[in-house]
C-alpha positions as CSV (number, residue, x, y, z in Angstrom):
1,M,2.8,24.4,25.7
2,A,2.0,21.3,26.8
3,T,2.4,17.3,25.2
4,L,-0.2,15.5,23.9
5,N,-0.3,11.4,23.6
6,I,-2.3,9.9,21.7
7,K,-2.7,6.0,22.1
8,N,-4.2,3.2,19.9
9,L,-4.6,5.2,17.5
10,P,-6.0,2.8,14.3
11,D,-3.7,2.9,11.7
12,P,-5.9,4.1,8.9
13,L,-6.8,7.0,10.7
14,Y,-2.9,7.9,11.3
15,R,-2.4,7.2,7.4
16,K,-5.3,9.7,6.8
17,L,-3.7,12.3,9.1
18,Q,-0.6,11.6,7.6
19,K,-1.9,12.3,4.1
20,R,-3.6,15.4,5.6
21,A,-0.4,17.0,7.1
22,K,1.9,16.3,3.6
23,Q,-1.2,17.5,1.6
24,N,-0.9,20.8,3.9
25,R,3.0,20.9,4.1
26,R,2.6,20.0,7.8
27,S,4.4,17.6,10.5
28,V,1.7,15.3,11.7
29,A,1.9,17.3,15.1
30,Q,0.9,20.4,13.6
31,E,-1.9,19.0,11.7
32,V,-3.4,17.7,14.5
33,A,-2.7,21.0,16.6
34,Q,-4.5,22.7,14.0
35,I,-7.2,20.4,13.3
36,L,-8.2,21.0,17.2
37,A,-7.3,24.8,16.9
38,E,-10.3,25.2,14.2
39,A,-12.7,22.3,16.0
40,L,-12.4,24.2,19.5
41,E,-12.5,27.8,17.9
42,R,-16.1,27.4,16.0
43,S,-18.2,29.8,17.3
44,D,-21.7,28.0,18.3
45,P,-23.6,27.0,15.4
46,L,-26.9,29.2,14.6
47,S,-30.2,27.8,15.6
48,I,-32.9,28.5,13.0
49,L,-35.1,30.9,15.6
50,E,-32.3,33.4,15.1
51,L,-33.0,33.5,11.4
52,R,-36.8,34.9,12.1
53,G,-37.2,37.7,10.0
54,L,-34.0,37.5,7.4
55,G,-35.4,38.2,3.5
56,K,-38.8,39.5,4.6
57,N,-38.0,43.1,3.0
58,E,-37.0,40.4,-0.1
59,W,-40.5,38.9,0.1
60,A,-42.4,41.6,1.2
61,G,-45.7,41.8,-1.0
62,I,-45.1,38.5,-2.4
63,D,-47.9,35.6,-1.8
64,P,-46.0,32.4,-1.4
65,S,-48.7,30.3,-2.2
66,R,-48.7,31.9,-6.2
67,H,-45.0,32.3,-5.8
68,V,-44.5,28.2,-5.4
69,D,-47.1,27.8,-7.8
70,T,-45.3,30.0,-10.7
71,E,-42.2,28.2,-10.0
72,R,-43.7,24.5,-10.0
73,R,-45.2,25.7,-13.8
74,S,-41.8,26.5,-14.8
75,W,-41.0,23.1,-14.2
76,D,-43.0,21.6,-17.2
């Protein structure tokens, strides 16, 4: 297993890291490894273009302008 040394870590950041590790019942090293794993294992965010067409069945036959006007009138 590899070793990672971090130099010149600001004290306030280290204290936050210690607090988070304690809350999660981990050592500081375990907490750092967990944070890195979560950050690096995340999938790439979806593009808004990939959402095109979602929900079209729910909105079929509904006039968007009329729907918005109805919603706005309900606010009063």
